[in-house]
Every structure is written in C-alpha cells, then in structure tokens.
N, C-alpha and C positions, 0 to 999 in steps of 0.2 A: 309301081304301085299298085296295090290290090284294091277293089272298088269298097272293101270294109274299111280299109284305112282311110280311103279318101272320105268317106261318110263319116267318120269319127273327128275327122280334123275340121269340117264343115260344121258339125254339131256343137263342138267345143266354142269354135269362132262365133257361133250365134249366141250362146250362153254368156259367153265373157262382158258385153255390155252389160246383160241384165245384172250380173253379179256385181259389178262396179256400181251400178245404179243403187243397189239394194243396200251396200255398204257405206255409202253416202249419207241414205236415207237415216239410216240406225245410228250412224257417229254423229249426226250434226246434233242431237238434243243434249248429249253427253258433255259438252264442253260447258265449263262454270267459269266465269270472269270475275276475279275479286273488285269490288268498286266501294266508292264513299269511304275510301282509306283516311283515317284519323289517326295522329299521335300524341297522346299526351304525357306530361313529365310528372314524376314525383320527386321533388330535390330532396325530402326529407329520407326516402328511403333509396334516392337514387334509383329509379324504375321508369322504364318507357311503355306505357300502356298501349299496344298497337289494335287499331279496331277498323273492322272492314266488313263490307257488305257482300252477299253473293247473289249472282246473277246466273240463274241457271232455271231447269225444270221445276215445275211446282208440284207435279202430281206423285213424286213418289222420292223415298229416302236414298241420299246418294252418299257413299263414303267417299271423300276426298282429301288430297293430301295438299297442303298449302307450304308453301316456300317463302320464307322471310329473309330480307338481306336488312342488315345494318351497316351504315358507312358513319365514317366520322371525319369531320373537318370538311370533307368533300365527298361528293358521291360516288366518286369513282375508288375511295380509300374504303372499301369494305371490310369490316371487321369481325362480323359474325353471320353466319348463314344456319338457319335451323328449319326442320321441316316439322309441321304441325299437323295432325288427323284430326278429322271431326267428319262426324255425320250430318248431312246438311239436308234440307227439304225445303225447296220454294226459296223466298227472299228471306234471308237469315242474317243476323249481325253476329260476328265472332269476335273474341278477344284474345290476346297473346301479350305476356308479360316478359320484359327482358330487363336483368338487372345489370347496371354499368357498374364497373370496377372505378372509372375515372368519372370524377364529378362532373354531372350534366351541365353546370354554371361555365365550365371552363373549355367546353368546344361543342359545336354543332354536330348534330347527329341528324342521320337521315335513315327512312325506312321504304322498304316496297315489297310487293306481295305479288305471287304467281298461283295458279293452282292447276290440280289435274284431278281426274276421277281416276279411283282404284279399281280399273276394269281389267280383268286378266286377258282380255283382246287386245283393246286399245288403249295406251297411256300417251296421251299428248298434255304438254304442259302447256298452262295458257300464255297469253302475253304477259309481260310483267306491268304491274301498276305503276304509274308516275312515282318520282322520288319525293317523299314528305318529309319537310325540315322540321324537326322537333325544336319548339321554341321554350325555354324555361321562364317562367313570369318573373319580372323584376331583374332579369340577368343583365348585367352591364356587358354591352357587346363591345364598345371602346373605352375603356376608362382612362380618365386624366391622367396628365403627366405627374401628378402628385399624388395618384393613389396607387395603393398596392391591396390587392385583394386575395384571401385564403379560403379554399373549400375544401371539404364541405362544412357546412356549420352545424356545431352541434351535434358530431357524429358519434352514435353508439357502436361500438364493435365489442367481440367478443375475446378474451384474452386468447391469445396463441394465434389470433387469425391475422391475415393479410389486409392494407388498407392503402389505397392511392389517394395521396394527397396535390393539389396544384395550386398554384396562385397567377394571377393576373395582374402584370405590372405595366405602369405606364412610362417607364425608364428604362434605360438599356438593361439586359439579362445580365450582364457580368457583373453589375453592381448590387444583385440580390444575393443574400444570404439567409439561411435558414436554419433553426434550432429547435431540438426536439429535447425539453428539458435540460436545456444548456449545453447540448451535444449537436455540432453541426449535421445535417444531414445534405447530401447531394443529389440531384433529379438529372433529369433530360428535357430538352427543350421541344415543346409540341408545335410551337406556332413564334410569329415574331414576339409577342409580348406574354407568352404562356409557357410554363415548365411544369412538369409533373414529377414526382419522387414517390416510391413506394416503401412502407414501412413492413417488414415482414415479422413476424410473431412478435407482436406488440403484447407488452407486458403490463399487468397492472401495476400502478403507482401510487393512486388514492383516490378516496372515493369522490372527490371533487373533480378529477380528472386531470390529465396531462396537458401541460401548456405547450403550444407548437406557435412559434411565431417567423416570422421573415421580416428583413428589415433592408431599407438602403440607407449608407452612411451618409451620402452628401447629395441632395438634402437628408435630413433625418426623417426617414418614411417607416412606419411599422405596421404591419398587419398581423393578426393571428387567430387562431380560434382555440377552442378547449376540445379536446378529444376523450371521451368517455369511454373506458374500458372496463368492461364488466366481466366477473369471474363466470366461468363455465357452469351452468345450469347441471347440476349432478343428478343421478337416478336416486330417487329416495331409496334408504336401506334399513334393513330390520323392519320392514313393513308388517304389522300385527295388528289382530284385533280380539277383544274378548270382553265379557261381560262380568260383573260383579252381583248383579241381583237378577238377570234376566228382564231387565225394563230398559236398558241403556248398553249398545255396544259402541266402546271405545276403542279408537285406531291409533296407532302410534308408528311413528318411523322416524330415521334420522335424516334430515334434508340436507347434510352436508353443509358445503360453504355455502353463505348468504351472497346472492347476487344483485340484490339491491343497491342502487345508487340513490342519493338524496335527488337527484332530478329524474330518475328513471325507477322509482318504486314498485315494480312490475311483477315480482315474483308472486306466483298465485297458485294454489292446491285446490283440488276438488275429487269428491268421492263419486263413482258411480257403478250402482248395483244391477248387474245385468239380469239377472231373473227376474226383480222386480220392475226394472228399466227407469229407477228412479237415480237421481243426480242432485249432489248437494256441495255447496262451496263450502269449503274450511274457512274458519275465521283464524286459525293459528296456523304455524309452518310447520309443526311437528305432531299435531294431534289433531282428532276430529272425532265427534260424537254422531251415532246413530241411532234414533229410535227405534226400537223392538215393538212391533205390532203384535198383540198376544195371540198367539196360534197362529200366527201367519206363515212361517216357515222355519225350517230348522238347518238348511244349508244356504250360504252366502257364498257370492263370488262378485268381490270388491275390486274395482280399479282404481288406484290412485295416480291422477293426472298433475303433472307438474309442469309449469310451462313460465316464460318472462316475455322480453320483447324479443330474443333472438332464437329460441329453441323451445321445445317440448318434451317432457319425459313422462312416461307411465309405468307402473309395475301393477301386477294384478295377485289376488290371494284367494284361495276356496279353502272354506272351513264347515266343520260342524258345529252349532252353537252350544251342543251339549260338551263337548272337549274343549271348550274355552272360557271356564269359569276361573274366576281370579278373585280368591277371597279378599275381603276387607282387610284392613291392617288389625291386629288385635287391640285389645283396650282393656282399662282397669288391670293394668300390670303392677304388681307389687311383690315385695320381699316381706317374708313373716318368719318369726321365730329363728333371727339371725341370732348365733352364739359366737363364741371364738373359733369354732371349726366346722360350722356348718349353717345352711341358711334354706328357704323354701321359696320357690317364685311362682306366683299363680296369675293367670290372664281369663280371657274372654274373649268370643268371634261370634261376629253376625253371624245366625244361622241361615242356612239355604236348603230349602225343602230337599229332601231325599238327597242331603249330601252330607258325608262326616269328614273330618278335618285331619290332615297329617301335620304336626307343628314342630318344628326345629328349633332347640333351645341351646344357646352358646352361654359359655362364661369366660370371661376375659379378665386378665390380672396383669398389671406390669407392662401393658402396651403388647401383650399376644395373648393368645386363644389357648384357653385349659383345658374346656371341655367340650364337647358337642354330643347331643343326644335328640333323638326322634319321638315324638310324642303321640299316639294316636287319641282323640278325642272327640267329644262333640262341640258345643259350644263353649265348655269351660275345662281348663287344663291346668295343672300345677306339676311342678318339679323340685324334687330334693337335691339340695348340692352338699356333697359329704367332703371330707380331707381337705377342708380349708385353713389356712394359715392364720392365726390369731394376727389381729391388727393390721389388717391388710384390705385395700380398698379393691372391689372387685366391680365389674360390670356384667349383668346379665339380659340378655335380649332373648326375644322369640318373634316368629314368623310361621305363618300356616298355609297350606295348600288344599286342594280338593283331594280326597283321599283315594277315592274311586276312580275318578278320570284326573289323574295330574297333568296340570297345565304349566302353572307357573306359581311360585311363592307370593306371598304378600310382602309388603314391605316391612322392614325390621323395627321393632319398638322393643324397650326396655326400661331397666332402673339400675343405679349404680347404688352400692350399699359398702359398709366396712365390717369386719368381725370384731368383735371385742377383743381387749387385750388379756394376755396371758404371762405368767412370769416368766424371765428371759431361761432359754433352756440351754447355753452355752456360758462357760466360764470365759472373761476377758481375756485377750491375749496381751499380756504384759511383758517388760523388760525393763531393765535398770541401768544406770550409769554411775559408778561409785568412784568419789576422789577423796582421799585423806588430807585434811588440813590441819595442823599443830594437833595432833591428836585427836581430833574429832573426826566423824564420818559424813560427809555431804555426798546422799545418794539424790539422784534424779529418776523419779519413777514414771514409766511411759506406758500407755495400753492403748489398744487400739479399739475404735467404737465398734460396739457388736453388729453384725450385719442384720439388715431386717428381719431375714428369717429365723433369727436367733433372739432378737433382741425381744419381738413379740409385744412391742409397744414403745411408747416413748420413754427413755430412759432419762430419769430424773436426776440422779446423782449416784456416785460411787463411793462405797465403803473402803476405808482404807484400815486395817490393824495390823498393828506392829508390835512385835513381841521380841522381848530382848532374850536372846539366849544365854548370856553369860549370869553368873549369881550376883545378885539375888534377881531372880526372873521379874520381868514387869510387862505390861501391855499397855497399848493405846489404841484407841479406836476413834478416828474423824471422818467427816463426808466432803466430798468434792463435787461441788454440783457440775453437772453436765451444761455444755456439752465441753467441759475440759478433757484433755486426753492426757495428762500427766499431772505431778506434783513433786515438789523438792522437799525432802527429809534431812533433818540434821540428826544424828546419834553421837553421843559420847563415846560408845564403842561400836565398831562396825559389824559385830555378831548379832544380826537381828531376823527374824523371819517375818515377811510382809505378806499379807492376804488381800487381795482385792477382789469384791464383789460389786456387779451393776445392778440398779433397784429401780423398777418401774412401778407404777400405780398398783401392780398387782402383787407382785412377789419380788423375791431376792435370786439372781442368777448362782448357778455353783461357783466356789472360790478360785481364783488363780494363786499360786503361791510360788515366792521367790525368797532364797535366803541369801542373804548378804554375808560374806565370809569376813572374819577379822583379821586374815593374813592376806596383804595387799602385794607380798613380795612377787607373786606370778604375773602381776602386771607389767613388769620389766620383761619384755620380749622383743628381740630384733625386729625391725619392720623390713619386710620385703616387697620388692618393686614388682610390679605386674603390669603386661600391655593389656590394655582392653580391646574391644572391635565395636563395630558400629551395632553391633549385637547385643554386646554387654560384656561381662568380666566371667572368665571361666575360673572357678576357684577350686582347688584340691588341698587337702591336708592330712598329717599322718595321724592316726588314732592314738589317745593316750595310753599309757600303760595300763591304768586303772578302769574300774567300770563306768559307763556312763549310761545315764538314761536317754541321751539325745544331744543334739548341737545346737546353737545359737549363732547364726552370722549377723551382725548388724553392719552397716555402712552409714558414710555420713559425707557430706563434701567439704568438710573440716575437721582437722584433726582434734578430739577430745572436746569439741566445744560443744555444749549442752544446748546452744541456742539454735544448733542447725536442726534440720529435718532429720531426725535419725529414724531409719528404718531397719526393721529387724525379721527373720525367718527361722521359725523352728522347724528342725530337722529329725529324722529318727536317727536311733544309736547305729544302724547299718550304714549311713550315708556318709561319705567321704569326700564327695565332689559334686557340683551342682555350678549352673549357669546362671547369674542374675543380670536378669535384664528389667529395664524400666524406661519408660517413655520420657522419664524425668532426666537422664542422663544426656549431658551436653558436652560436646567437644570441649577442649580446652579448659575442662575443668578436674581437678584433682579429687578422687575418690578416695576413702579409707575404710578397710573391712578388718573385721577382728572377730575371729572364731573361737567362740567359748565351748567346753566340753561341760555338761551338766551331770553333777553326780548324783548317786542315789539319794542324798540328803539334799536335792534342789539347791545346790551349790553351783556358781558358774566358775570357771577356772580357765583363765585367758590361754589359749593354746597358740595362735599364730596372729600377727598382724600383717596385712598387706595393703598397699597404696598403689594407684595409676590412674591412667587416663583411657578413655574410649579412643579418643584421638589426640595425639600432642599437636598443640600449635606453636609457632615461632614466639618468641618472648614479647611481652607487649611494651617493655619500657628498658632503657638502659640505665646503668648503674649511674651514679653522681660520681665522679673521680675527682681525687684531689691529688695535687701535686706537690711533692716535699724533696727535702736533701738536693735543691739543685745545684748542681756545681757546673764547671766551663765543661765537662765531658760526660755528663749523666744526671738525670733526674728519676724521681721514684714517683711511681703511680700506686695510689691505694683506693680502694672502694668498698662499700658495704654490701653485704650478702643481701638477698631477697628473703622476706619472710615466707615460711612454710605454705604453702599451697597458693601463693599469690601469682604465680607465672601459669601461662597454659601449657606447660610441659616441662619436664625435669632439665634442669640447668646441666648440661655435659660439659661446657667451660665457655672460656671467653676468648674472643679475638681482639687483639690490640693493634688498630691501625696506627702506623705513622705515616705522615706525610714530609719528608725532608724536603729542604729547599733544593738540593742537589740530589741528582738521579739515583746515587748509591744508597741501598739499603745496610742497616748498621748490622752486625752480627746476630744471628738468631732469628731475623727476619727475611721474608721471601715476597717476591712480586706478587700482588693480587690486584683485581680489577674490582672496582665500585659498581652498585648498580647504575651511576649515571655515565658508566663508561671509562672516566678516570683510572689512573693507576696508581698504587700506593705501597707500602711495604705492610707485612701482616705477621704478627706472631701469633701461634695459637697456644692458648694455655688448656690444655685438655684437664685439669684437675679444677672441679668445680668449688673446690674448698680454699683454692687460691685466691687471694684477694688484693694482692700486691705484686708490682712487677717493677724492676729497675731497668731503664732504657740505658745503655751505657755506650761507649766507643762514640762519642759525638764530639764534634769540633766546638771549639770555644766561641763565643759570639756568633752561633748560627740558630736560627728560627726552624721550629719543628711545629707541627700540627699531629694532635694523636686524638684517636678515638677507641673506646672499649665498646664492644658490643657483646652479650652473651648469645649463647645458642643451644637449640635443643634440638632433637632427632629432627625435627620437622623444619628447621632453618635458625637464620639468625633473625637477633632483634633489630629493631628501627636505627637507621643510621641518623644519629642527630647530627647537628653541627660540630666540626672539628675544635678543639681548642689549642690555641697557639701558646708555646712555650719558649722562650728563650734561653741560651746557655750564657752566662756571663762571662767576663775576660779571666783570666787566670789570677790576674793582680789584684782583682776587683776585691776581693777579701780583705788583702791588706789595706787598703784604702778606707774601707769599712771601720775597720778596727782604729783608724786614726781619726777620721772624721766624725762617728758618732760621739766619742767622747767628749771632741770638741763642740760639737753641737749641743750636746747636753750640759757641758761647763757653761756655754754663753747663754743658755736657756735659763739656767740656775742663777746666773749674774742677774739676768734682766728679770727675774723674778724678784730676786732679793731688792734689786733697785727700786722696784715698783711698790714693795711693800715698804721700804725704808724712804722713800721719795721725800716725806717732810722733814726728815731727819738729816738727810743730803742737802736739802735748802738750808736748814738752820746753820747748818756747819759750813757750807761753802759759799753761801750766796744768802746773807740775811738781809733783812728789811734794812734800809738806813733811817736812824732814828732823827725824829725832829727836835732839834736843840731848845726849841721852845715849848716841848711837852715834856722835857727830861726831869726827871726826879732831881737834879741837883740843884734846880731853881725853888725847890722847895726849902733848902737850907739858906737861902738868903731872905731874910728877915727886914725887911725897911726898917730903917730907924726914924728917931723923931726930928732928929737933924738932917734935914734936907742935903746939907753939903758934904755930908759922909757916905762914901759908896759902899756897897754891900758888902764887897770884899777888899781887902788890904792887897794891892796889886804887888806890892812888894814881895808877898809871899810867893809870886809867881813869876818870876824873872826868866825872860827867856835868855839862856845862854850861847846859844849856838843853833844854827841853819844848815841842814845838811840838804844840798841840791842833788836831787836824783835824778831830774831830768835835766841834763847839760845841754847849754846850747851847740849847735853844729854837729850834730849828731853823737859826740862824746858824752859819756856819762863817768860820773864819778861814784867808783862803788867804796864800799868801806865794809872789811873784813868783820867788822862787827861795828855794826851800826848802832849798838846800845851804850858802848863805852863814850864816856866823855872826851871832848876835843882837848888838847893840851894847849898851851899858850903858842906854840911853834905854829901849830894847825891853825888858830885863829889869825896868825899873822899870813900864812901862806894862802888862807882863803877869805881873804878878805872882802874880796868883789863879791863873795856870796853872802856876807854875814851882815844882818840888818837888826838892830835892837830895837825892839818894839816897847817904846817908853809907854809910861800910863798903866792905868790898871787894866789887868785880863783875866780872864777865868778861863782855864786849861782842864780839858779831861780829854780821856782816850777814846778811840773805838777804831773798828778795823777801815783799812785804806781803800777806798772806792775812788774808780776815774769815771768821776761824776761832775757835772756841773752845778755849781752853787744855786740854791734855789732861788728863784723868783729874779734870775738875773737877764736883763734883756739881752739883745742881741749885740755880738761884739765883732769887732773887725778880727780877723785872723793873726796868729802870733808871728811876730817879726822876728827876722832872724838873730843872729847871737849879738849881744853887745857888751860893752863895760859901762857898767852904771856909776854914775859920780860918787865921790867918797861922800859917805854920809846919806846917800839917798838908798832906800830900800828899791831894789827892783821887783816891780810887782806885775802881775798879769790883768789885764781886765777880765779874762775869764775866770781866773783862781780868785781874785778877791774883787768881787763886784762891789759896786756903790748899791746897796739895796734900797728898795723904796722906803718913803717915811712910814707907812703903814706897817711897816715888815718889823720894824723894831719895837721891843719892849723897853719901856722907861720906868725905872723903878723910883729916882730920885730926882730925877729932873737934871742931872748933870752925867750921869753914867747909863749906858744902853748896852746891850749884849748883842751882838751879832755873830752868826754862824758863820763860820769860815770853814770851807774843805780844804784839806790838805791837797787830794789830788782831784782834779778838775779836768773835764775834756777841753780841749783847745777852743771850743765854741760853745756856747750854751744854747741848748734849745735846737740846734740844727746838728745832728748826728750824720747826716749824710754828706756833708759838705765838708769834711777835713783837709787842712792845708797839707800841703806837700812837705813842708818841714816841720810836721807835728812834732811835739816832744816825744821821745821815746820811753816808755813806761818802766817803771821801776822794775828791777829785775826780781825782787820778792816783795811780799806783802805783809807788814808787820803792824802792830799795832803802833799807831802814830797818836800823836799829841794833838788835839784840836783846840782852838782859843776861841773866846769871846772878849771883845775889847769894846772901848770907846769909838764911837762912830766916826769921830776925826781921826783918830789914831790909825785905825783898822782899813779906812777906806782910800787909798791912793787916788789920785788925781785920772780923770778919764784918758788924759792925754798921755799918761806913761803906759810904755809898752814894755813890760817887765813880767817876771815869772817870779809866783810865789814858791819860798822852799817847801819841799816835801816835808821835811822832819826838821824840829825846832827844838832846841834846848835852851832853857833859861839859866843862865850861869848865876851861880851866886845863890841859887833857891832850891828849894825843893820840889821834886815834880807834882804838880796839883793833879787830884784824882775829882 
C-alpha cells in the first residue's frame, strides 16, 4: 500500500463521525408527530370527522403526508387506508372526513394517524397514534331481547345509487326477515346481533319514500325505516338570456326532472355574472330576471348553478346584449273588410329604439296551415288575405322579431274570423230508385249533401221540380227542408224529368237533372254472384250497344229496399271497370250492386245486377224442420228457405245428419264426425233450392235422430239439438183405421147422451109419483052423506093376482101378462089369488122396486109357504101398515093408502138384503096400483107373506 492510499483512508475515517453527527442534528427537527386525535360522527350523513394536532417545528412551513387508518368492529380489522397531504407550520389542527357505507350505528369504528415530512433526502414515518373509537350519540350498544332496530334513519339517496342497510336485533338472527316494498331482501351477518345488506341501483318509487322493514315472527317484533330516493339532478338545458326593453334581462332554461321531495325540498338555482362578480338566487326553477344598469356593460357571462342535497350542476353562457333583443307580443290584432273571398289583418308592436321588425303572418283553416308570409314593418303592420272560400272559418295570427339583428320570434297572437256566404257553386249529386205499383210510379229520390267547399254556406232547403214528359205536359215545384237527403214521389205515369237545386241564404246552385223512363222492362236482369275481398268489390260490365254519357253504380246491403243506406257513384262513358271499397263494408253482409247506363236523354237503363259478400261466414241459424209421411220404413223431412240476404253467406246446400240406434247407415248416407267427436250418418244435399228429403230403407219400430244444417263456403251452420223420430209398426195403420172410428162413435154417443140426459131420465128412470098429490084425488068430491064413499068399489073388482116373484127361487112367467086368466087358471093358482073386498081405487104407473113410503123397519122375508085358504099372503115390506098421520080421510069411513106393487125386501135398509130375496120380475110393464080402506089393505104385522105384483079385478073394468 502506498503512503497516499493510507492517508486517504485515514482522512475518510476521520470525517465519518463528523458526517454522522451532522445528519442527526439536521434530521431531528423534521419529525412530525400527530397528537390530540379526536373522531366525531355525523349519523345523518354517515361521516367520520377525524381531527388531530401537529407537534413539530414552528419556525417554517413543512409539507407533510398523514396516513389515516379506519377499522371496523375491532382495531385489527382495517377497512380503509388513505394518505392526506397538507402544509403545516408549528402547532396546527388538521381535519379529514371519511364517509361510511355502513351505518355508523351498527358497528364500532376506530381511527389512528401517523405522519412523515415530504423531504427528498429523508422520509421517515412517525409512530402511530393510539386508536380512537368513534361513538355515535344515543346509539344502542346492546339492544333488549324484544327490540329490532334498522339503520340508517330517514336516509336520502339518489336514484340509481347503492346503499347499505343494517339492523340490530336482540333475538336469534335466523328469525329475522327484511322486505323492501314487499320484496324480501337478504344480507350478511356482521356480528352476533348485527346483519347488513346492500341495495344496488335503487329506484324511485314515490315522493314519500320507499318502505323497508324487518320483522321477527315469534314473538311479533317489527322495525323499519323510510328510504327517500331522489331523482338525479340534471344539468339545465336550453339556457338563454334576452331582453325586451333593454331594462331587464330574462334568462330561461329547462330544469329537467324535479328532484324535490316533500321532506327534502332543496333544489335551488342561482345566477352568477363573472364580469361584474354579482350573484342572484332565482325565485323560480325555470327562469330568472337580471336588472340591466344603464350603460354599464354590453357583454355578459352568466353561470347558472343548480344544486340539491346530493349534487351540484352548472352551465355558462356568453353573449352580446345587442344581439339578444326579443320583441314583445303584438297587440291590437284585428280583421277588417272581410268578404266572401278576402280579408285584411292589422296589428301593432311595442317600438324599440333603432330597431325595425320582421313580422310573420299565418292563415289556418280547417285545422291546417294555408298561407304564410313575412312582412317588414315598424310599429304598425297589416296584410291582405285573398282567394278565400266563402262561409269558411279561418284563424290568422302574427309574431315579430328584430329585423336587423334577428334573435327570437315573439309569441303568437291572432284572430278567428269567417268569410261571408255565397251561392252554391255545384249542382247536387242525385240519384233515384223507381218502382211501378198498380199502374203508378213510385220514385225515391236521393241526393248527397254538397261539400262545404261547394255549398258556400248553410243549405236551407232543396227545390225539386218535376215535369211530365207525356201529353199533356205538366210540372210541379216543391221544397224539401235541409238536412233531408231525399224524398219520395208518386207519379201516375213514369215518364218524368226531375230537377234538384240546393239553396242557401244567398242564392241557388246549378240544377241536377234525372229522367225517369216509362219503360221498366229493362229492370228484369239476371243477378250475378260475385266474390268480394277485404278491400272491397271489383266490378266490370259490358258497354251497351247505344250511346251513353256515363254510368251509375249504386249499391245497398238489402235488395231493392228503399230504407237501406243507398250509395251510388257516377262514372264517365269510357269506364267499364271499378273497385268499390268502403269502411262500411262488413263481413257476413250481402251487398247488392246495380249498374246503369245513362243515355243522352238523361235516362237510366239497368245493365247488370250483381251481389256478393266481402267475406262469407258460416250460417247463423239452422232451419225449422217438419216431419211428415211417417211410415214403418221411411219418413219425409221438409223445411223453409231463408229470406234473401238474411244469412252471412250464400247457402250452397244442406247436410242431413242421421243418428240411428244401430251402427249401419241407410243408403245415400255416409259416416261423418260431429264437432263433439261423436259419429253419425250424413247426406249432402248440394242443391240449395231443395227443401225436402225422404229418409228411406228404415226398420219398423226403430228410433232415429236427425238434424238438418245448411252450409256456405265458410262452413256449416250451428248444430242444434237432434230431433227424435220413431217408425211405427207395419200393422199399426190397420189398427188405427179400426180404433179411430170406434173412438169417434163412442165420443158421439157420449155427447148425445149428455145432451139428451133429461130425456133419458124421464124415459128410463122417472120420478115416483105421490098418490096423495095425484090429480085423481081431485075427482073424489066429498058428498053430504058421510056414509057414502067417494067411489063405488064395485066398479073396481080385482079379478086376479099374478105373482111375479115366486118363492124358493122359481118364478111364474106368463107369455101374455095382459090377457085375463081363465077359470082353470084360477083354480090352479088358488094359492096365489086373494080377492080384496071392500072399496078400492086403482090406477096405473110404472113398476118400481121400491119400498112403500113411510114404512118402518121390518124383518126379512121368510121362505116359501102355503097360505091358508081364504087368507091373503102378505108381505110386511110390500103392504105396510102406515102410520095414522099418513092417511087421508074424506068421509070418515073410507081412507086411501098407497100400495106399491113391487117393493124392496126391506124398507129403509137397502144395504142389508136377505139371502133369499125375491127375484125381480123379468120385465117391467104398467101395473095397477090400488088405494083401499085401511082395514082391508093392511094385513096383520105377524103375517109373513108376499103381495102379488099384478092384480086383475074379475068382473069389472080396469080403473084409470
């Protein structure tokens, strides 16, 4: 090693301690230590206000960097680190603000600070300050078991932003559920009793806020908040300023959406002018005024500032005042000298010194702009409108702007006016429909109202003039008040010329002429079917052989019905094809078209008739079907057709459906499926004119169901219910031929018996006469001698008694009950003969099996016996002993007692007949009845005998 190297090393070693000492001395004063750390909370804005002091040199300014750490829940959980630079000198207090996404009430927050001096040579961080815990005033650190708190309270956020919500619960976390406007939201657990969830891109729901609540079902605990969402504050649009009088500037803008809420009305606007440095708060959200100082300045630079609780916006404008002149709205606007075809508009404008005006004039009519003109003027202006339509309403308006330095038009102002009426300029469009009835001619005349452009006013009436073309000629004129569109005319003959004119308050229109021809033979033209489309009907026709001046096509939705809305159209002579379209055309409606050629004499000749549908539909109803000619093997169906135009399509035919009980279809039928999926037999009648059909080859006593459905090109008609029919037996008609006459005969007999019931009763069942009321008694005149009887009984001697009811069931019959008995018969029938002595009165009556009147109850009849000779067999039931009061005494010696020839076995008790009752007589004839003395006529009660049914008195004439 050389001496020079040794010297250098020694020198450096000597300087090294000196250098180190100097560095220590210069670095020690540059260390800054933060102290007096404080942290305040802002629960409304969710801010932490961190404040600390600086301990360091006081003689000069030092730029230092401070590092702040924020931790949550516990100091070791650092969630935020940020560097804050500031120039400090001596002891100084610094502030720093940090916004928390999580509400400060839901978790503890800690803060600490350290610093370093921004020196290019030495940069050392100081030691950390102690952790400072931020406390929220009145914050619940440990809520009770029955509490549920949600934070933040009354939070205001901007639409589209994100916000974190937390809740503190005293119950188990799994039991808490939270909802925002009814929609459940989920979060994460931050601590034993704390959970938080973040809402992204919140939307505006209502001015009063959105409802957010959390609840615990058991026990029921609810806590919630109102979240206020404000719309985003927009930057003002269309910001401009102008003056109308060089005294005031008016600035206007479009504020956009209003962000004010009822609880937070904080949207404000202010104007700031940079050249003058003045500022003014605006009273309105869309305009503001600024006073112009005389001669102060010509150029302005305005800044419009908008702000609310969440955001600030601003926009600027620079302009020259002389270029921002906005004239006021014109006034004194009038219409002068208005006639039927022209008018004049006049107006005034407020004058501005050294400025002329450019005014714009517009004319509107019937909802659209008609004319627009520019007029240069000073403070007064006018414009003449020509080529106007009579009796038309117009609107004229005007606006003005500065002519030499155009900036903006003034507002519109104007007047409405109407031109005067004029005579109609066009003849009415007329047409007719002719019908011949019983030698007369009925004409329905139609016309269309004149359009407003040709009416030139309100049409008051129509003049109709008719002229007879036959000899002798005649004419008539009458008026039809408006708004009528037609009239009906009746002529004795069809050859007439008709003229129609329209009249308003000023004059008469030109006349329309139509000639009605006397020859209606050309009306009989075959009708052709056409197919329309959704766009209308395409019509074409062949031109006639003669000359025509034009064609008329009319159409209606009902054939030749004058009540329909008849439409027509006039065409030129060279047109033989046209398409008729109308918004009134409807599917399923049949329309009828007639094409006429107009001759040079104004006569209309029918050329063609057409009918069709724009679109056919299925039939709307099925026909009513009647069954006839029912036999054991067939039956006939018949139905009525449809009126013309009543169906929504042309009837192409009919389907006859048959549903037999057996699966086999009759001949002529084929299997078909019904809409409900069932199968049946179907026969197609493809002739729409056929209205009858015979179903044949059926089995006797079989049931069938049938249905008749029409069809069009669009489909079948509705399927109603099937009608059931049963074929009869083969021999049933023979039985009917026998039974029906018998039933008729029985009914006839019953009716006759009912009508002759009284006669039948008198003939077969007359009333029993009362002998005490008999007219015979009137012949018995009492004599003065009381010992003399009324009648000589010798004149009425009974000669024989014929016993009709024979004891022991045998009866004696006589071939001639009327003939007298011989002596031999007397002897043979001695047991049955008993002569009644004494005076009797005999008379005849029908024989009745009836008990004697007023007879008391008797014992039953005894069996057969032989009466002793000379003793009359009697029957207690036949010849009773009547009570005393029943006798009629005339002379005191002789009394009359009614004796019935045939009586019932018992009197009064018809229900208890004896078993050995007497048999009735085989025939009923007139029998003789008697009236005699009481002593002779009444046998003893003990006698049990039978009274003879027939008695003849021998030796005397029968009594009457």
